[in-house]
PyMOL Python script that loads the backbone (N, CA, C, O; Angstrom):
from pymol import cmd

cmd.read_pdbstr("""\
ATOM      1  N   MET A   1      11.306   4.689   9.548  1.00  0.00           N
ATOM      2  CA  MET A   1      11.192   5.442   8.317  1.00  0.00           C
ATOM      3  C   MET A   1      10.147   6.535   8.509  1.00  0.00           C
ATOM      4  O   MET A   1       8.999   6.248   8.848  1.00  0.00           O
ATOM      5  N   ARG A   2      10.535   7.761   8.298  1.00  0.00           N
ATOM      6  CA  ARG A   2       9.597   8.879   8.376  1.00  0.00           C
ATOM      7  C   ARG A   2       9.392   9.446   6.988  1.00  0.00           C
ATOM      8  O   ARG A   2      10.339   9.902   6.346  1.00  0.00           O
ATOM      9  N   VAL A   3       8.180   9.419   6.536  1.00  0.00           N
ATOM     10  CA  VAL A   3       7.829  10.007   5.260  1.00  0.00           C
ATOM     11  C   VAL A   3       6.755  11.046   5.543  1.00  0.00           C
ATOM     12  O   VAL A   3       5.592  10.697   5.744  1.00  0.00           O
ATOM     13  N   PRO A   4       7.139  12.337   5.561  1.00  0.00           N
ATOM     14  CA  PRO A   4       6.201  13.376   5.981  1.00  0.00           C
ATOM     15  C   PRO A   4       4.869  13.372   5.244  1.00  0.00           C
ATOM     16  O   PRO A   4       3.832  13.625   5.858  1.00  0.00           O
ATOM     17  N   TRP A   5       4.868  13.093   3.953  1.00  0.00           N
ATOM     18  CA  TRP A   5       3.621  13.188   3.224  1.00  0.00           C
ATOM     19  C   TRP A   5       2.679  12.037   3.526  1.00  0.00           C
ATOM     20  O   TRP A   5       1.527  12.064   3.093  1.00  0.00           O
ATOM     21  N   LEU A   6       3.142  11.006   4.273  1.00  0.00           N
ATOM     22  CA  LEU A   6       2.246   9.926   4.665  1.00  0.00           C
ATOM     23  C   LEU A   6       1.429  10.281   5.896  1.00  0.00           C
ATOM     24  O   LEU A   6       0.398   9.664   6.163  1.00  0.00           O
ATOM     25  N   ARG A   7       1.887  11.270   6.639  1.00  0.00           N
ATOM     26  CA  ARG A   7       1.173  11.652   7.851  1.00  0.00           C
ATOM     27  C   ARG A   7      -0.162  12.284   7.502  1.00  0.00           C
ATOM     28  O   ARG A   7      -0.287  12.982   6.495  1.00  0.00           O
ATOM     29  N   ASP A   8      -1.142  12.040   8.327  1.00  0.00           N
ATOM     30  CA  ASP A   8      -2.476  12.578   8.090  1.00  0.00           C
ATOM     31  C   ASP A   8      -2.468  14.101   8.080  1.00  0.00           C
ATOM     32  O   ASP A   8      -3.200  14.716   7.304  1.00  0.00           O
ATOM     33  N   SER A   9      -1.647  14.718   8.935  1.00  0.00           N
ATOM     34  CA  SER A   9      -1.643  16.180   9.010  1.00  0.00           C
ATOM     35  C   SER A   9      -1.209  16.812   7.692  1.00  0.00           C
ATOM     36  O   SER A   9      -1.663  17.903   7.348  1.00  0.00           O
ATOM     37  N   ALA A  10      -0.332  16.132   6.952  1.00  0.00           N
ATOM     38  CA  ALA A  10       0.115  16.673   5.672  1.00  0.00           C
ATOM     39  C   ALA A  10      -1.007  16.627   4.643  1.00  0.00           C
ATOM     40  O   ALA A  10      -1.052  17.462   3.739  1.00  0.00           O
ATOM     41  N   ASN A  11      -1.906  15.669   4.768  1.00  0.00           N
ATOM     42  CA  ASN A  11      -2.996  15.516   3.811  1.00  0.00           C
ATOM     43  C   ASN A  11      -4.313  16.085   4.323  1.00  0.00           C
ATOM     44  O   ASN A  11      -5.325  16.016   3.626  1.00  0.00           O
ATOM     45  N   LYS A  12      -4.316  16.638   5.513  1.00  0.00           N
ATOM     46  CA  LYS A  12      -5.559  17.093   6.124  1.00  0.00           C
ATOM     47  C   LYS A  12      -6.309  18.121   5.276  1.00  0.00           C
ATOM     48  O   LYS A  12      -7.519  17.974   5.106  1.00  0.00           O
ATOM     49  N   PRO A  13      -5.652  19.159   4.731  1.00  0.00           N
ATOM     50  CA  PRO A  13      -6.412  20.121   3.922  1.00  0.00           C
ATOM     51  C   PRO A  13      -7.112  19.473   2.729  1.00  0.00           C
ATOM     52  O   PRO A  13      -8.271  19.778   2.446  1.00  0.00           O
ATOM     53  N   ARG A  14      -6.415  18.585   2.034  1.00  0.00           N
ATOM     54  CA  ARG A  14      -7.018  17.906   0.889  1.00  0.00           C
ATOM     55  C   ARG A  14      -8.141  16.985   1.335  1.00  0.00           C
ATOM     56  O   ARG A  14      -9.197  16.926   0.704  1.00  0.00           O
ATOM     57  N   ARG A  15      -7.905  16.266   2.428  1.00  0.00           N
ATOM     58  CA  ARG A  15      -8.934  15.353   2.928  1.00  0.00           C
ATOM     59  C   ARG A  15     -10.160  16.117   3.419  1.00  0.00           C
ATOM     60  O   ARG A  15     -11.288  15.655   3.248  1.00  0.00           O
ATOM     61  N   THR A  16      -9.947  17.280   4.026  1.00  0.00           N
ATOM     62  CA  THR A  16     -11.062  18.093   4.510  1.00  0.00           C
ATOM     63  C   THR A  16     -11.905  18.581   3.336  1.00  0.00           C
ATOM     64  O   THR A  16     -13.133  18.504   3.377  1.00  0.00           O
ATOM     65  N   ARG A  17     -11.253  19.079   2.299  1.00  0.00           N
ATOM     66  CA  ARG A  17     -11.987  19.533   1.113  1.00  0.00           C
ATOM     67  C   ARG A  17     -12.714  18.378   0.438  1.00  0.00           C
ATOM     68  O   ARG A  17     -13.849  18.531  -0.012  1.00  0.00           O
ATOM     69  N   ALA A  18     -12.063  17.228   0.367  1.00  0.00           N
ATOM     70  CA  ALA A  18     -12.693  16.059  -0.251  1.00  0.00           C
ATOM     71  C   ALA A  18     -13.915  15.622   0.552  1.00  0.00           C
ATOM     72  O   ALA A  18     -14.957  15.310  -0.024  1.00  0.00           O
ATOM     73  N   ALA A  19     -13.791  15.598   1.877  1.00  0.00           N
ATOM     74  CA  ALA A  19     -14.918  15.204   2.725  1.00  0.00           C
ATOM     75  C   ALA A  19     -16.083  16.168   2.564  1.00  0.00           C
ATOM     76  O   ALA A  19     -17.240  15.748   2.537  1.00  0.00           O
ATOM     77  N   ALA A  20     -15.781  17.464   2.456  1.00  0.00           N
ATOM     78  CA  ALA A  20     -16.835  18.459   2.267  1.00  0.00           C
ATOM     79  C   ALA A  20     -17.567  18.247   0.951  1.00  0.00           C
ATOM     80  O   ALA A  20     -18.744  18.583   0.824  1.00  0.00           O
ATOM     81  N   ALA A  21     -16.865  17.688  -0.024  1.00  0.00           N
ATOM     82  CA  ALA A  21     -17.467  17.416  -1.329  1.00  0.00           C
ATOM     83  C   ALA A  21     -18.076  16.023  -1.393  1.00  0.00           C
ATOM     84  O   ALA A  21     -18.588  15.617  -2.437  1.00  0.00           O
ATOM     85  N   GLY A  22     -18.024  15.282  -0.279  1.00  0.00           N
ATOM     86  CA  GLY A  22     -18.584  13.939  -0.260  1.00  0.00           C
ATOM     87  C   GLY A  22     -17.701  12.904  -0.919  1.00  0.00           C
ATOM     88  O   GLY A  22     -18.182  11.873  -1.390  1.00  0.00           O
ATOM     89  N   ARG A  23     -16.415  13.175  -0.953  1.00  0.00           N
ATOM     90  CA  ARG A  23     -15.461  12.255  -1.593  1.00  0.00           C
ATOM     91  C   ARG A  23     -14.371  11.879  -0.602  1.00  0.00           C
ATOM     92  O   ARG A  23     -14.241  12.484   0.462  1.00  0.00           O
ATOM     93  N   SER A  24     -13.596  10.874  -0.966  1.00  0.00           N
ATOM     94  CA  SER A  24     -12.438  10.510  -0.156  1.00  0.00           C
ATOM     95  C   SER A  24     -11.215  10.449  -1.067  1.00  0.00           C
ATOM     96  O   SER A  24     -11.334  10.241  -2.275  1.00  0.00           O
ATOM     97  N   ILE A  25     -10.066  10.631  -0.483  1.00  0.00           N
ATOM     98  CA  ILE A  25      -8.814  10.571  -1.231  1.00  0.00           C
ATOM     99  C   ILE A  25      -8.078   9.311  -0.804  1.00  0.00           C
ATOM    100  O   ILE A  25      -7.667   9.186   0.349  1.00  0.00           O
ATOM    101  N   GLY A  26      -7.915   8.395  -1.718  1.00  0.00           N
ATOM    102  CA  GLY A  26      -7.174   7.172  -1.441  1.00  0.00           C
ATOM    103  C   GLY A  26      -5.717   7.354  -1.804  1.00  0.00           C
ATOM    104  O   GLY A  26      -5.388   8.062  -2.755  1.00  0.00           O
ATOM    105  N   ILE A  27      -4.857   6.723  -1.056  1.00  0.00           N
ATOM    106  CA  ILE A  27      -3.428   6.828  -1.319  1.00  0.00           C
ATOM    107  C   ILE A  27      -2.918   5.469  -1.783  1.00  0.00           C
ATOM    108  O   ILE A  27      -3.204   4.443  -1.166  1.00  0.00           O
ATOM    109  N   THR A  28      -2.163   5.472  -2.872  1.00  0.00           N
ATOM    110  CA  THR A  28      -1.598   4.251  -3.447  1.00  0.00           C
ATOM    111  C   THR A  28      -0.082   4.339  -3.411  1.00  0.00           C
ATOM    112  O   THR A  28       0.494   5.377  -3.739  1.00  0.00           O
ATOM    113  N   ILE A  29       0.558   3.260  -3.017  1.00  0.00           N
ATOM    114  CA  ILE A  29       2.017   3.161  -3.064  1.00  0.00           C
ATOM    115  C   ILE A  29       2.387   2.376  -4.313  1.00  0.00           C
ATOM    116  O   ILE A  29       1.936   1.245  -4.499  1.00  0.00           O
ATOM    117  N   ASN A  30       3.198   2.968  -5.157  1.00  0.00           N
ATOM    118  CA  ASN A  30       3.657   2.314  -6.372  1.00  0.00           C
ATOM    119  C   ASN A  30       4.991   1.632  -6.090  1.00  0.00           C
ATOM    120  O   ASN A  30       5.829   2.183  -5.377  1.00  0.00           O
ATOM    121  N   ALA A  31       5.191   0.459  -6.634  1.00  0.00           N
ATOM    122  CA  ALA A  31       6.421  -0.328  -6.438  1.00  0.00           C
ATOM    123  C   ALA A  31       6.632  -0.634  -4.952  1.00  0.00           C
ATOM    124  O   ALA A  31       7.735  -0.491  -4.425  1.00  0.00           O
ATOM    125  N   ALA A  32       5.568  -1.052  -4.300  1.00  0.00           N
ATOM    126  CA  ALA A  32       5.614  -1.343  -2.863  1.00  0.00           C
ATOM    127  C   ALA A  32       6.468  -2.578  -2.587  1.00  0.00           C
ATOM    128  O   ALA A  32       6.493  -3.514  -3.386  1.00  0.00           O
ATOM    129  N   PRO A  33       7.160  -2.577  -1.465  1.00  0.00           N
ATOM    130  CA  PRO A  33       7.912  -3.773  -1.075  1.00  0.00           C
ATOM    131  C   PRO A  33       6.934  -4.837  -0.582  1.00  0.00           C
ATOM    132  O   PRO A  33       5.834  -4.514  -0.133  1.00  0.00           O
ATOM    133  N   SER A  34       7.330  -6.083  -0.664  1.00  0.00           N
ATOM    134  CA  SER A  34       6.437  -7.154  -0.226  1.00  0.00           C
ATOM    135  C   SER A  34       6.734  -7.632   1.187  1.00  0.00           C
ATOM    136  O   SER A  34       6.173  -8.633   1.631  1.00  0.00           O
ATOM    137  N   ARG A  35       7.608  -6.932   1.898  1.00  0.00           N
ATOM    138  CA  ARG A  35       7.936  -7.317   3.278  1.00  0.00           C
ATOM    139  C   ARG A  35       6.757  -7.019   4.194  1.00  0.00           C
ATOM    140  O   ARG A  35       6.208  -5.918   4.143  1.00  0.00           O
ATOM    141  N   PRO A  36       6.353  -7.973   5.032  1.00  0.00           N
ATOM    142  CA  PRO A  36       5.196  -7.761   5.893  1.00  0.00           C
ATOM    143  C   PRO A  36       5.316  -6.541   6.804  1.00  0.00           C
ATOM    144  O   PRO A  36       4.326  -5.842   7.021  1.00  0.00           O
ATOM    145  N   ASP A  37       6.509  -6.270   7.342  1.00  0.00           N
ATOM    146  CA  ASP A  37       6.651  -5.118   8.240  1.00  0.00           C
ATOM    147  C   ASP A  37       6.380  -3.807   7.516  1.00  0.00           C
ATOM    148  O   ASP A  37       5.794  -2.889   8.090  1.00  0.00           O
ATOM    149  N   ARG A  38       6.799  -3.716   6.274  1.00  0.00           N
ATOM    150  CA  ARG A  38       6.528  -2.494   5.495  1.00  0.00           C
ATOM    151  C   ARG A  38       5.051  -2.370   5.163  1.00  0.00           C
ATOM    152  O   ARG A  38       4.480  -1.283   5.256  1.00  0.00           O
ATOM    153  N   LEU A  39       4.423  -3.489   4.773  1.00  0.00           N
ATOM    154  CA  LEU A  39       2.999  -3.445   4.455  1.00  0.00           C
ATOM    155  C   LEU A  39       2.180  -3.047   5.679  1.00  0.00           C
ATOM    156  O   LEU A  39       1.205  -2.304   5.571  1.00  0.00           O
ATOM    157  N   GLU A  40       2.581  -3.543   6.829  1.00  0.00           N
ATOM    158  CA  GLU A  40       1.878  -3.193   8.055  1.00  0.00           C
ATOM    159  C   GLU A  40       1.995  -1.700   8.346  1.00  0.00           C
ATOM    160  O   GLU A  40       1.018  -1.065   8.743  1.00  0.00           O
ATOM    161  N   ARG A  41       3.179  -1.143   8.151  1.00  0.00           N
ATOM    162  CA  ARG A  41       3.377   0.293   8.376  1.00  0.00           C
ATOM    163  C   ARG A  41       2.555   1.119   7.397  1.00  0.00           C
ATOM    164  O   ARG A  41       1.982   2.142   7.773  1.00  0.00           O
ATOM    165  N   TYR A  42       2.496   0.685   6.159  1.00  0.00           N
ATOM    166  CA  TYR A  42       1.677   1.392   5.181  1.00  0.00           C
ATOM    167  C   TYR A  42       0.205   1.342   5.581  1.00  0.00           C
ATOM    168  O   TYR A  42      -0.495   2.352   5.502  1.00  0.00           O
ATOM    169  N   ALA A  43      -0.265   0.174   6.008  1.00  0.00           N
ATOM    170  CA  ALA A  43      -1.662   0.041   6.421  1.00  0.00           C
ATOM    171  C   ALA A  43      -1.955   0.945   7.613  1.00  0.00           C
ATOM    172  O   ALA A  43      -3.003   1.589   7.656  1.00  0.00           O
ATOM    173  N   GLN A  44      -1.057   1.001   8.567  1.00  0.00           N
ATOM    174  CA  GLN A  44      -1.237   1.862   9.735  1.00  0.00           C
ATOM    175  C   GLN A  44      -1.246   3.336   9.349  1.00  0.00           C
ATOM    176  O   GLN A  44      -1.893   4.148  10.010  1.00  0.00           O
ATOM    177  N   ALA A  45      -0.533   3.686   8.283  1.00  0.00           N
ATOM    178  CA  ALA A  45      -0.474   5.078   7.833  1.00  0.00           C
ATOM    179  C   ALA A  45      -1.696   5.466   6.996  1.00  0.00           C
ATOM    180  O   ALA A  45      -1.842   6.626   6.611  1.00  0.00           O
ATOM    181  N   GLY A  46      -2.575   4.494   6.714  1.00  0.00           N
ATOM    182  CA  GLY A  46      -3.782   4.801   5.954  1.00  0.00           C
ATOM    183  C   GLY A  46      -3.688   4.556   4.469  1.00  0.00           C
ATOM    184  O   GLY A  46      -4.574   4.954   3.713  1.00  0.00           O
ATOM    185  N   ILE A  47      -2.617   3.901   4.042  1.00  0.00           N
ATOM    186  CA  ILE A  47      -2.479   3.577   2.623  1.00  0.00           C
ATOM    187  C   ILE A  47      -3.572   2.588   2.253  1.00  0.00           C
ATOM    188  O   ILE A  47      -3.787   1.606   2.965  1.00  0.00           O
ATOM    189  N   GLU A  48      -4.259   2.833   1.156  1.00  0.00           N
ATOM    190  CA  GLU A  48      -5.372   1.976   0.761  1.00  0.00           C
ATOM    191  C   GLU A  48      -5.010   0.955  -0.302  1.00  0.00           C
ATOM    192  O   GLU A  48      -5.640  -0.099  -0.385  1.00  0.00           O
ATOM    193  N   ARG A  49      -4.008   1.250  -1.112  1.00  0.00           N
ATOM    194  CA  ARG A  49      -3.642   0.345  -2.200  1.00  0.00           C
ATOM    195  C   ARG A  49      -2.135   0.322  -2.368  1.00  0.00           C
ATOM    196  O   ARG A  49      -1.455   1.320  -2.132  1.00  0.00           O
ATOM    197  N   CYS A  50      -1.621  -0.829  -2.779  1.00  0.00           N
ATOM    198  CA  CYS A  50      -0.205  -0.973  -3.123  1.00  0.00           C
ATOM    199  C   CYS A  50      -0.110  -1.638  -4.482  1.00  0.00           C
ATOM    200  O   CYS A  50      -0.874  -2.551  -4.793  1.00  0.00           O
ATOM    201  N   VAL A  51       0.826  -1.178  -5.283  1.00  0.00           N
ATOM    202  CA  VAL A  51       1.101  -1.781  -6.581  1.00  0.00           C
ATOM    203  C   VAL A  51       2.428  -2.512  -6.458  1.00  0.00           C
ATOM    204  O   VAL A  51       3.426  -1.939  -6.022  1.00  0.00           O
ATOM    205  N   PHE A  52       2.430  -3.775  -6.844  1.00  0.00           N
ATOM    206  CA  PHE A  52       3.637  -4.593  -6.785  1.00  0.00           C
ATOM    207  C   PHE A  52       4.059  -4.949  -8.198  1.00  0.00           C
ATOM    208  O   PHE A  52       3.228  -5.252  -9.054  1.00  0.00           O
ATOM    209  N   TYR A  53       5.348  -4.908  -8.427  1.00  0.00           N
ATOM    210  CA  TYR A  53       5.869  -5.324  -9.716  1.00  0.00           C
ATOM    211  C   TYR A  53       6.296  -6.771  -9.641  1.00  0.00           C
ATOM    212  O   TYR A  53       6.818  -7.228  -8.624  1.00  0.00           O
ATOM    213  N   VAL A  54       6.072  -7.485 -10.720  1.00  0.00           N
ATOM    214  CA  VAL A  54       6.530  -8.870 -10.811  1.00  0.00           C
ATOM    215  C   VAL A  54       7.546  -8.947 -11.938  1.00  0.00           C
ATOM    216  O   VAL A  54       7.498  -8.156 -12.880  1.00  0.00           O
ATOM    217  N   PRO A  55       8.470  -9.902 -11.840  1.00  0.00           N
ATOM    218  CA  PRO A  55       9.506  -9.989 -12.869  1.00  0.00           C
ATOM    219  C   PRO A  55       8.926 -10.404 -14.220  1.00  0.00           C
ATOM    220  O   PRO A  55       7.941 -11.139 -14.302  1.00  0.00           O
ATOM    221  N   SER A  56       9.551  -9.923 -15.242  1.00  0.00           N
ATOM    222  CA  SER A  56       9.194 -10.344 -16.595  1.00  0.00           C
ATOM    223  C   SER A  56      10.056 -11.553 -16.910  1.00  0.00           C
ATOM    224  O   SER A  56      11.116 -11.442 -17.526  1.00  0.00           O
ATOM    225  N   SER A  57       9.583 -12.696 -16.480  1.00  0.00           N
ATOM    226  CA  SER A  57      10.381 -13.916 -16.628  1.00  0.00           C
ATOM    227  C   SER A  57       9.469 -15.131 -16.679  1.00  0.00           C
ATOM    228  O   SER A  57       8.286 -15.024 -17.002  1.00  0.00           O
ATOM    229  N   ALA A  58      10.024 -16.261 -16.362  1.00  0.00           N
ATOM    230  CA  ALA A  58       9.284 -17.518 -16.432  1.00  0.00           C
ATOM    231  C   ALA A  58       8.114 -17.510 -15.455  1.00  0.00           C
ATOM    232  O   ALA A  58       8.140 -16.823 -14.434  1.00  0.00           O
ATOM    233  N   ALA A  59       7.104 -18.277 -15.784  1.00  0.00           N
ATOM    234  CA  ALA A  59       5.883 -18.319 -14.980  1.00  0.00           C
ATOM    235  C   ALA A  59       6.162 -18.708 -13.532  1.00  0.00           C
ATOM    236  O   ALA A  59       5.516 -18.183 -12.625  1.00  0.00           O
ATOM    237  N   ASP A  60       7.100 -19.607 -13.297  1.00  0.00           N
ATOM    238  CA  ASP A  60       7.363 -20.030 -11.919  1.00  0.00           C
ATOM    239  C   ASP A  60       7.928 -18.894 -11.075  1.00  0.00           C
ATOM    240  O   ASP A  60       7.631 -18.807  -9.883  1.00  0.00           O
ATOM    241  N   GLU A  61       8.735 -18.026 -11.670  1.00  0.00           N
ATOM    242  CA  GLU A  61       9.264 -16.867 -10.939  1.00  0.00           C
ATOM    243  C   GLU A  61       8.156 -15.847 -10.651  1.00  0.00           C
ATOM    244  O   GLU A  61       8.100 -15.265  -9.567  1.00  0.00           O
ATOM    245  N   ILE A  62       7.295 -15.644 -11.618  1.00  0.00           N
ATOM    246  CA  ILE A  62       6.184 -14.719 -11.446  1.00  0.00           C
ATOM    247  C   ILE A  62       5.249 -15.231 -10.359  1.00  0.00           C
ATOM    248  O   ILE A  62       4.835 -14.472  -9.483  1.00  0.00           O
ATOM    249  N   GLU A  63       4.919 -16.508 -10.414  1.00  0.00           N
ATOM    250  CA  GLU A  63       4.024 -17.098  -9.418  1.00  0.00           C
ATOM    251  C   GLU A  63       4.640 -17.052  -8.022  1.00  0.00           C
ATOM    252  O   GLU A  63       3.927 -16.861  -7.037  1.00  0.00           O
ATOM    253  N   ALA A  64       5.953 -17.226  -7.929  1.00  0.00           N
ATOM    254  CA  ALA A  64       6.631 -17.152  -6.625  1.00  0.00           C
ATOM    255  C   ALA A  64       6.528 -15.747  -6.041  1.00  0.00           C
ATOM    256  O   ALA A  64       6.295 -15.591  -4.843  1.00  0.00           O
ATOM    257  N   LYS A  65       6.698 -14.731  -6.873  1.00  0.00           N
ATOM    258  CA  LYS A  65       6.591 -13.345  -6.407  1.00  0.00           C
ATOM    259  C   LYS A  65       5.167 -13.047  -5.942  1.00  0.00           C
ATOM    260  O   LYS A  65       4.973 -12.429  -4.895  1.00  0.00           O
ATOM    261  N   ILE A  66       4.186 -13.476  -6.707  1.00  0.00           N
ATOM    262  CA  ILE A  66       2.793 -13.261  -6.329  1.00  0.00           C
ATOM    263  C   ILE A  66       2.488 -13.976  -5.015  1.00  0.00           C
ATOM    264  O   ILE A  66       1.789 -13.431  -4.161  1.00  0.00           O
ATOM    265  N   ALA A  67       3.000 -15.173  -4.853  1.00  0.00           N
ATOM    266  CA  ALA A  67       2.790 -15.924  -3.614  1.00  0.00           C
ATOM    267  C   ALA A  67       3.397 -15.188  -2.421  1.00  0.00           C
ATOM    268  O   ALA A  67       2.789 -15.146  -1.351  1.00  0.00           O
ATOM    269  N   ARG A  68       4.597 -14.601  -2.591  1.00  0.00           N
ATOM    270  CA  ARG A  68       5.226 -13.840  -1.502  1.00  0.00           C
ATOM    271  C   ARG A  68       4.392 -12.624  -1.126  1.00  0.00           C
ATOM    272  O   ARG A  68       4.226 -12.324   0.057  1.00  0.00           O
ATOM    273  N   VAL A  69       3.872 -11.930  -2.114  1.00  0.00           N
ATOM    274  CA  VAL A  69       3.046 -10.754  -1.844  1.00  0.00           C
ATOM    275  C   VAL A  69       1.770 -11.159  -1.104  1.00  0.00           C
ATOM    276  O   VAL A  69       1.394 -10.516  -0.124  1.00  0.00           O
ATOM    277  N   LEU A  70       1.108 -12.208  -1.560  1.00  0.00           N
ATOM    278  CA  LEU A  70      -0.114 -12.664  -0.913  1.00  0.00           C
ATOM    279  C   LEU A  70       0.153 -13.148   0.510  1.00  0.00           C
ATOM    280  O   LEU A  70      -0.648 -12.902   1.411  1.00  0.00           O
ATOM    281  N   GLU A  71       1.270 -13.832   0.712  1.00  0.00           N
ATOM    282  CA  GLU A  71       1.629 -14.301   2.051  1.00  0.00           C
ATOM    283  C   GLU A  71       1.883 -13.118   2.983  1.00  0.00           C
ATOM    284  O   GLU A  71       1.439 -13.120   4.131  1.00  0.00           O
ATOM    285  N   SER A  72       2.592 -12.118   2.489  1.00  0.00           N
ATOM    286  CA  SER A  72       2.850 -10.928   3.296  1.00  0.00           C
ATOM    287  C   SER A  72       1.555 -10.214   3.653  1.00  0.00           C
ATOM    288  O   SER A  72       1.379  -9.785   4.793  1.00  0.00           O
ATOM    289  N   ALA A  73       0.660 -10.086   2.704  1.00  0.00           N
ATOM    290  CA  ALA A  73      -0.626  -9.442   2.962  1.00  0.00           C
ATOM    291  C   ALA A  73      -1.428 -10.216   4.001  1.00  0.00           C
ATOM    292  O   ALA A  73      -2.045  -9.620   4.883  1.00  0.00           O
ATOM    293  N   ALA A  74      -1.420 -11.527   3.899  1.00  0.00           N
ATOM    294  CA  ALA A  74      -2.146 -12.358   4.869  1.00  0.00           C
ATOM    295  C   ALA A  74      -1.521 -12.242   6.257  1.00  0.00           C
ATOM    296  O   ALA A  74      -2.237 -12.221   7.257  1.00  0.00           O
ATOM    297  N   THR A  75      -0.199 -12.166   6.325  1.00  0.00           N
ATOM    298  CA  THR A  75       0.500 -12.037   7.605  1.00  0.00           C
ATOM    299  C   THR A  75       0.089 -10.763   8.324  1.00  0.00           C
ATOM    300  O   THR A  75      -0.083 -10.757   9.543  1.00  0.00           O
ATOM    301  N   VAL A  76      -0.066  -9.702   7.580  1.00  0.00           N
ATOM    302  CA  VAL A  76      -0.408  -8.405   8.140  1.00  0.00           C
ATOM    303  C   VAL A  76      -1.911  -8.285   8.358  1.00  0.00           C
ATOM    304  O   VAL A  76      -2.358  -7.489   9.185  1.00  0.00           O
ATOM    305  N   GLY A  77      -2.683  -9.060   7.633  1.00  0.00           N
ATOM    306  CA  GLY A  77      -4.136  -9.004   7.776  1.00  0.00           C
ATOM    307  C   GLY A  77      -4.801  -8.013   6.860  1.00  0.00           C
ATOM    308  O   GLY A  77      -5.869  -7.489   7.175  1.00  0.00           O
ATOM    309  N   VAL A  78      -4.174  -7.747   5.716  1.00  0.00           N
ATOM    310  CA  VAL A  78      -4.793  -6.849   4.740  1.00  0.00           C
ATOM    311  C   VAL A  78      -5.277  -7.672   3.553  1.00  0.00           C
ATOM    312  O   VAL A  78      -4.726  -8.730   3.248  1.00  0.00           O
ATOM    313  N   ALA A  79      -6.298  -7.177   2.899  1.00  0.00           N
ATOM    314  CA  ALA A  79      -6.881  -7.893   1.765  1.00  0.00           C
ATOM    315  C   ALA A  79      -6.045  -7.685   0.519  1.00  0.00           C
ATOM    316  O   ALA A  79      -5.587  -6.575   0.249  1.00  0.00           O
ATOM    317  N   PRO A  80      -5.847  -8.743  -0.236  1.00  0.00           N
ATOM    318  CA  PRO A  80      -5.092  -8.599  -1.495  1.00  0.00           C
ATOM    319  C   PRO A  80      -5.936  -7.912  -2.563  1.00  0.00           C
ATOM    320  O   PRO A  80      -5.467  -7.707  -3.683  1.00  0.00           O
TER     321      PRO A  80
END
""", "prot")
cmd.dss("prot")
cmd.show_as("cartoon", "prot")
cmd.util.cbc("prot")
cmd.orient("prot")
């Protein structure tokens, strides 16, 4: 999967200006997949945060989704 705007070179001008101002620009993925291979690729690309959606349903389904996300994060070695 190639997503041009994830590459550092695409964000370099903004990151350079932010660094000059003493700030950093964090990148967040909204509606991120919970598959470990995808999370690993996002982490390698410099993504700092992911937002995961959980189903609006019974507590056991919600807890199962959260457990899958946490397991995937642990597999890749990123902090939840």
